[in-house]
C-alpha positions as CSV (number, residue, x, y, z in Angstrom):
1,M,-17.6,78.6,-40.1
2,R,-19.6,81.5,-41.5
3,R,-20.6,81.1,-45.2
4,R,-21.5,83.9,-47.5
5,D,-23.8,81.8,-49.6
6,G,-25.7,79.7,-47.1
7,V,-26.2,78.4,-43.6
8,S,-23.1,78.5,-41.3
9,L,-21.3,75.3,-40.7
10,L,-20.5,73.9,-37.2
11,L,-17.6,71.5,-36.8
12,V,-17.6,69.3,-33.7
13,R,-15.7,66.3,-32.5
14,E,-17.4,63.0,-33.2
15,D,-17.7,62.0,-29.6
16,S,-19.4,65.3,-28.8
17,A,-21.9,64.8,-31.6
18,T,-22.7,61.3,-30.4
19,S,-23.4,62.4,-26.8
20,A,-25.7,65.1,-28.1
21,A,-27.6,62.6,-30.2
22,D,-27.9,60.4,-27.1
23,G,-29.3,63.3,-25.2
24,A,-31.8,64.0,-27.9
25,V,-33.0,60.4,-27.7
26,A,-33.3,60.5,-23.9
27,A,-35.3,63.7,-24.2
28,A,-37.6,62.2,-26.8
29,R,-38.2,59.2,-24.6
30,A,-38.9,61.4,-21.6
31,L,-41.4,63.4,-23.6
32,R,-43.1,60.2,-24.9
33,N,-43.4,58.9,-21.4
34,A,-44.8,62.2,-20.0
35,L,-47.4,62.5,-22.8
36,A,-48.5,58.9,-22.2
37,H,-49.6,59.9,-18.7
38,L,-51.6,63.0,-19.8
39,P,-55.2,62.9,-21.0
40,G,-55.3,63.0,-24.9
41,E,-56.6,66.5,-25.1
42,A,-54.0,67.9,-22.7
43,A,-51.2,66.1,-24.6
44,A,-52.5,67.6,-27.9
45,E,-52.6,71.1,-26.3
46,V,-49.0,70.8,-25.1
47,L,-47.8,69.7,-28.6
48,V,-49.7,72.4,-30.4
49,E,-48.2,75.1,-28.2
50,E,-44.7,74.0,-29.2
51,F,-45.3,72.8,-32.7
52,P,-48.1,75.0,-34.1
């Protein structure tokens, strides 16, 4: 839904939103595990590139 006075709204089914949240949690865990295997400086560089 496009709004004139603010950010647009997106309506989704609850089961779709839940599966998207599950995917985000899985991605966060994968990132955590990947960063755990990188040297500290390399992990910091990767994060700074994405989150300046």
